[in-house]
C-alpha positions in Angstrom: 87.3 91.4 114.4 90.2 90.5 112.1 92.7 92.5 110.1 93.1 90.1 107.2 91.5 92.3 104.5 88.2 90.4 104.6 86.8 92.1 107.7 84.8 95.3 108.0 88.0 97.2 108.8 90.1 95.4 106.3 92.8 98.1 106.0 96.0 97.2 107.8 96.8 100.9 108.4 93.7 101.2 110.5 93.7 97.9 112.2 96.3 95.5 113.7 96.3 92.3 115.8 97.0 93.4 119.4 100.2 91.4 119.6 101.7 93.4 116.7 101.2 96.8 118.2 104.4 98.6 119.0 103.5 102.3 118.7 101.4 104.0 121.3 101.1 107.1 119.1 99.2 105.1 116.5 97.1 102.7 118.7 97.0 104.3 122.1 98.6 103.6 125.4 96.3 100.8 126.5 96.8 98.7 123.3 100.5 99.3 123.4 100.8 98.3 127.1 98.6 95.2 126.6 100.8 94.1 123.6 103.9 94.6 125.7 102.7 92.5 128.7 101.6 89.8 126.3 105.1 89.7 124.9 106.3 89.2 128.5 104.2 86.1 128.7 101.1 87.4 130.5 97.8 86.1 129.2 95.9 88.7 127.2 92.8 88.0 125.1 93.5 87.7 121.4 92.0 90.7 119.7 92.6 93.4 117.1 92.8 97.1 117.7 91.8 100.1 115.6 94.3 102.9 115.1 93.6 106.4 116.0 93.5 107.4 112.4 91.1 104.6 111.6 88.8 105.7 114.4 88.9 109.3 113.1 88.1 108.2 109.6 85.2 106.0 110.7 83.7 108.8 112.8 84.1 111.3 110.0 82.7 108.9 107.3 79.6 108.3 109.5 79.3 112.0 110.4 80.0 111.3 114.1 83.1 113.4 114.3 83.3 117.1 114.7 86.8 118.5 114.1 
């Protein structure tokens, strides 16, 4: 998965490369902590993460989310 505008996600508000995540409120604690340890030099697989808002919109658009 990429966040370069050509992927399925394609919207930078909803997707970010893991190493750029700085806000646990937007991307969750696991993504935030993995990004932090990668900045300290630990090896973490290169990946992208979906924001909480992006997940909610995906679930809603596919009628998988009940408010």
